C-alpha positions as CSV (number, residue, x, y, z in Angstrom):
1,M,-16.4,24.3,-20.3
2,S,-13.3,21.9,-19.7
3,V,-10.8,24.8,-20.0
4,V,-13.5,26.9,-17.3
5,E,-13.4,23.8,-14.9
6,F,-9.3,22.9,-14.8
7,A,-9.4,27.5,-14.4
8,L,-11.5,26.5,-11.0
9,W,-9.4,23.2,-10.0
10,A,-6.8,25.9,-9.9
11,A,-8.1,28.5,-8.6
12,L,-9.3,25.9,-5.5
13,G,-6.3,24.6,-5.0
14,F,-4.5,28.2,-4.6
15,L,-7.2,29.1,-1.6
16,F,-6.8,25.8,-0.6
17,W,-3.1,25.9,-0.1
18,K,-3.1,29.2,0.7
19,K,-5.4,28.7,4.1
20,G,-3.7,25.9,5.0
21,L,-5.9,22.9,4.5
22,H,-3.8,21.0,2.8
23,K,-2.3,20.3,6.8
24,R,-6.1,19.5,7.9
25,F,-6.6,17.1,5.0
26,P,-3.7,15.7,3.4
27,A,-5.8,13.4,1.2
28,L,-7.6,15.8,0.2
29,N,-4.4,18.1,-0.8
30,I,-3.5,14.7,-3.2
31,Y,-6.4,14.5,-4.4
32,L,-6.4,18.3,-5.6
33,L,-2.6,17.9,-6.7
34,L,-3.5,14.9,-9.1
35,R,-6.4,16.9,-10.4
36,V,-4.6,20.3,-11.4
37,G,-1.2,18.3,-12.2
38,S,-3.0,15.9,-14.8
39,M,-5.6,17.9,-16.0
40,P,-3.8,20.6,-18.6
41,V,-1.7,17.2,-19.9
42,L,-4.7,15.2,-20.5
43,L,-6.8,17.7,-22.2
44,G,-3.6,18.2,-24.4
45,L,-3.3,14.7,-25.9
46,L,-7.3,14.6,-25.9
47,Y,-7.3,17.3,-28.8
48,L,-4.0,15.8,-30.2
49,Q,-6.1,12.3,-30.8
50,A,-8.9,13.7,-32.1
51,Q,-7.7,15.6,-34.6
52,P,-7.8,13.5,-38.0
53,W,-3.9,12.8,-38.5
54,G,-3.4,11.9,-34.9
55,H,-5.1,8.6,-34.2
56,Q,-1.8,7.6,-33.5
57,Y,-1.5,9.5,-30.2
58,F,-4.4,7.6,-29.1
59,P,-2.7,5.0,-26.3
60,F,-0.6,8.0,-25.3
61,Y,-4.0,9.6,-24.3
62,F,-5.7,5.9,-23.2
63,Y,-3.2,4.8,-20.4
64,P,-2.5,8.0,-18.8
65,Y,-5.9,8.7,-18.6
66,W,-7.4,5.4,-17.0
67,A,-4.4,5.6,-14.8
68,V,-5.2,8.7,-13.5
69,Y,-8.9,7.7,-13.2
70,I,-7.6,5.0,-10.8
71,A,-5.3,7.1,-8.6
72,S,-8.1,9.1,-8.2
73,A,-10.7,6.7,-7.1
74,I,-8.0,5.1,-4.9
75,T,-7.2,8.9,-3.2
76,L,-11.2,9.4,-3.1
77,F,-11.3,6.7,-1.0
78,F,-9.3,8.3,1.8
79,V,-11.1,11.9,0.8
80,T,-13.9,10.2,1.8
81,L,-12.6,8.7,5.1
82,E,-11.0,12.2,6.0
83,I,-14.5,13.8,6.0
84,F,-15.7,11.1,7.4
85,R,-13.4,11.1,10.5
86,S,-13.3,15.4,10.9
87,V,-17.1,15.2,11.3
88,L,-17.0,13.2,13.9
89,S,-13.4,14.8,15.4
90,A,-15.3,16.2,18.6
91,F,-16.2,12.2,19.4
92,S,-13.2,10.4,20.0
93,G,-15.4,6.9,20.6
94,L,-17.8,7.5,17.6
95,K,-14.6,8.1,15.8
96,R,-12.8,5.0,16.4
97,L,-15.8,2.8,15.4
98,G,-17.0,4.4,12.5
99,T,-13.6,4.4,11.4
100,V,-13.6,0.8,11.6
101,V,-17.0,0.7,9.6
102,F,-16.1,2.4,7.9
103,R,-13.3,0.4,6.5
104,W,-15.4,-2.9,6.1
105,V,-18.0,-1.7,4.1
106,A,-15.4,0.2,1.9
107,L,-13.5,-3.4,1.5
108,V,-17.3,-5.1,0.9
109,S,-18.2,-2.4,-1.4
110,A,-14.9,-3.0,-3.8
111,V,-15.2,-6.5,-3.7
112,A,-19.0,-6.2,-4.9
113,S,-18.7,-3.8,-7.9
114,L,-15.3,-5.9,-9.3
115,G,-17.1,-8.6,-9.1
116,T,-19.3,-7.5,-12.0
117,V,-16.0,-7.3,-13.6
118,S,-15.7,-9.8,-16.6
119,F,-12.1,-11.4,-16.2
120,A,-13.0,-13.6,-19.5
121,H,-10.9,-11.6,-21.7
122,V,-8.0,-9.9,-20.3
123,N,-6.7,-7.1,-22.8
124,A,-6.2,-3.2,-22.7
125,M,-10.7,-3.1,-22.7
126,L,-10.2,-4.5,-19.2
127,I,-8.4,-1.2,-17.7
128,P,-12.3,0.9,-18.5
129,D,-14.1,-1.7,-16.4
130,I,-11.6,-1.9,-13.1
131,A,-12.0,2.2,-13.0
132,F,-15.5,2.2,-13.3
133,A,-16.2,-0.8,-10.4
134,L,-13.7,1.2,-8.8
135,M,-15.3,4.6,-9.0
136,R,-18.8,3.2,-8.6
137,S,-17.3,1.7,-5.3
138,V,-16.5,5.0,-4.3
139,S,-18.9,7.0,-5.2
140,I,-21.6,5.2,-3.2
141,L,-19.2,5.8,0.0
142,E,-19.4,9.4,-1.0
143,L,-23.2,8.7,-1.1
144,C,-23.9,7.5,2.6
145,L,-21.8,10.1,3.5
146,L,-24.0,12.8,2.0
147,A,-26.9,10.8,4.1
148,F,-25.2,10.5,6.8
149,L,-24.4,14.7,6.7
150,C,-27.7,15.6,5.8
151,L,-29.0,13.2,8.9
152,C,-26.8,14.3,11.3
153,L,-26.0,17.4,10.8
154,N,-28.0,19.2,14.2
155,A,-27.1,16.2,16.7
156,L,-23.3,16.5,15.9
157,Q,-23.7,20.4,16.3
158,L,-22.0,20.9,12.6
159,S,-22.2,24.1,10.9
160,A,-23.2,24.5,7.6
161,R,-20.5,27.1,7.0
162,D,-18.0,24.8,8.1
163,V,-15.9,23.7,5.3
164,V,-15.7,20.0,5.8
165,F,-19.5,20.5,5.5
166,G,-19.1,21.9,2.1
167,F,-16.8,19.4,1.1
168,G,-18.6,16.4,1.8
169,I,-21.9,17.7,-0.1
170,G,-20.0,18.4,-2.8
171,F,-18.4,15.0,-3.4
172,G,-21.9,13.5,-2.6
173,L,-23.4,15.5,-5.3
174,M,-20.4,14.8,-7.6
175,S,-21.1,11.0,-7.4
176,A,-25.2,11.6,-7.8
177,N,-24.3,13.5,-10.9
178,D,-21.7,10.4,-12.5
179,F,-24.8,7.7,-11.2
180,I,-27.6,10.1,-13.2
181,V,-25.6,10.3,-16.2
182,A,-24.3,6.7,-16.3
183,A,-28.2,5.9,-16.0
184,L,-29.3,8.4,-18.8
185,A,-26.2,7.6,-21.3
186,G,-26.8,3.8,-21.1
187,P,-24.0,1.5,-22.2
188,A,-23.0,3.7,-25.5
189,N,-20.5,5.5,-25.3
190,P,-22.5,9.4,-25.8
191,S,-20.3,12.6,-27.6
192,L,-19.0,15.0,-25.8
193,N,-21.3,17.6,-27.3
194,A,-24.2,15.6,-26.1
195,P,-26.9,17.6,-23.3
196,V,-26.3,15.5,-21.0
197,Q,-22.3,15.9,-20.9
198,F,-23.2,19.9,-20.7
199,A,-25.4,18.8,-18.4
200,Y,-22.3,16.7,-16.1
201,E,-20.4,19.0,-16.9
202,G,-22.6,22.1,-15.4
203,V,-23.1,20.4,-11.8
204,I,-19.2,20.3,-11.9
205,L,-18.4,23.6,-12.3
206,V,-21.3,24.3,-10.1
207,T,-19.8,22.1,-7.3
208,L,-16.2,23.7,-7.9
209,C,-17.7,27.2,-7.6
210,T,-19.2,25.9,-4.2
211,W,-16.1,24.9,-3.2
212,I,-14.3,28.0,-4.0
213,A,-16.8,30.1,-1.6
214,Y,-16.6,28.2,1.3
215,C,-12.7,28.1,1.2
216,A,-12.8,31.7,0.7
217,M,-15.0,32.1,3.4
218,P,-13.2,33.0,7.0
219,E,-13.3,29.9,8.7
220,R,-14.9,29.6,12.2
221,V,-13.6,28.5,14.9
222,R,-14.0,25.3,16.2
223,K,-15.4,25.0,19.6
224,P,-15.3,22.2,21.6
225,V,-19.1,20.5,21.4
226,V,-20.7,20.2,24.5
227,M,-23.7,17.4,25.1
228,P,-26.3,17.1,28.0
229,A,-25.6,14.3,29.4
230,N,-28.6,12.3,29.1
231,S,-28.5,13.0,25.0
232,T,-28.7,10.2,22.7
233,I,-25.8,10.7,20.7
234,Y,-23.3,11.4,24.6
235,R,-24.4,7.9,25.5
236,W,-23.5,6.2,21.7
237,N,-19.8,8.3,22.4
238,E,-19.2,6.7,25.7
239,I,-20.2,2.9,24.6
240,A,-18.4,3.5,21.1
241,S,-15.5,4.5,23.7
242,A,-15.7,1.1,25.8
243,L,-16.1,-1.1,23.0
244,G,-12.7,-3.2,22.5
245,H,-11.3,-2.7,25.8
246,G,-12.9,-5.1,28.0
247,T,-13.8,-4.8,31.6
248,K,-11.2,-2.5,32.3
249,V,-12.7,0.5,30.7
250,A,-14.9,3.0,33.5
251,V,-17.1,5.3,31.4
252,Q,-16.8,8.5,33.0
253,Q,-19.7,10.3,34.0
254,P,-20.3,14.0,35.2
255,A,-21.3,15.4,38.3
256,N,-24.7,15.7,37.1
257,G,-24.7,12.5,34.8
258,F,-27.7,10.5,34.5
259,F,-26.4,7.6,36.2
260,L,-26.4,8.9,39.1
261,T,-29.6,10.7,38.7
262,D,-31.7,7.2,38.5
263,V,-29.7,5.6,41.3
264,E,-30.4,8.6,43.9
265,R,-34.3,8.0,42.7
266,V,-34.1,4.9,42.9
267,V,-32.6,4.7,46.3
268,E,-35.4,7.8,47.0
269,K,-39.0,5.6,46.1
270,V,-37.0,2.7,48.0
271,L,-36.9,5.1,51.3
272,T,-40.2,6.3,51.3
273,R,-41.4,3.0,51.3
274,N,-40.0,1.7,54.1
275,L,-41.2,4.7,55.3
276,Q,-45.0,4.4,54.2
277,G,-44.6,0.5,55.9
278,N,-43.0,1.9,59.2
279,E,-45.8,4.2,59.8
280,S,-49.1,1.8,58.9
281,K,-47.2,-0.9,61.4
282,S,-47.1,1.7,63.8
């Protein structure tokens, strides 16, 4: 299953680069390069150190594996931010404000996760604890991104066939898969032949197949998002655009905007009352 996983990562990377998606998602491009480049090396080292005579090769597998793991966690942070910004690309105000909030949430999540690591005994086994803490904080962000996509799909007028939606759903499923396996496995390290490991690997293979299908489909032309002036998300975007610019920013309204309509209604009510009052006096 690990060999099949590598083949799927390679196929995904080929389609990803062939369609030019590396220009749209540079962070995801780095993550794919990391996965495709490191998997055959790590699988080979794992096979060597697992042999009865290969115990001396364990350090050659241990340190590269956790180095790639930590690099993947850091890269996934930028991938999640990249997908989040791509989802909000049609709303400049929400995109700018959401990016600031996203970075603060990521910082708090990383500090909270690293706070659970015990630094009482500094040795080589501290590396996995730090790596797991970083990946846990990124996984929380990916789950939040999954919830955001599911809740705001219609409001953002985002198609479920859009590749950005497919990548967001896939990373969210992988994060949920990690949390479920960690909860079922417990503190002990289960065997790679345990049933839970087969289920874990099966979810990864299904996710990779889904990504390959998204990349193989013809990419839809992204049309400009048109929102009615009285929609909630339009108001939020205008408010987010004005935040941080002081009083010099003037929120532009369309000709038939909700603000002018309200003003006209108020003026009409005042004129009607004045006419009624004049008629009663006469």
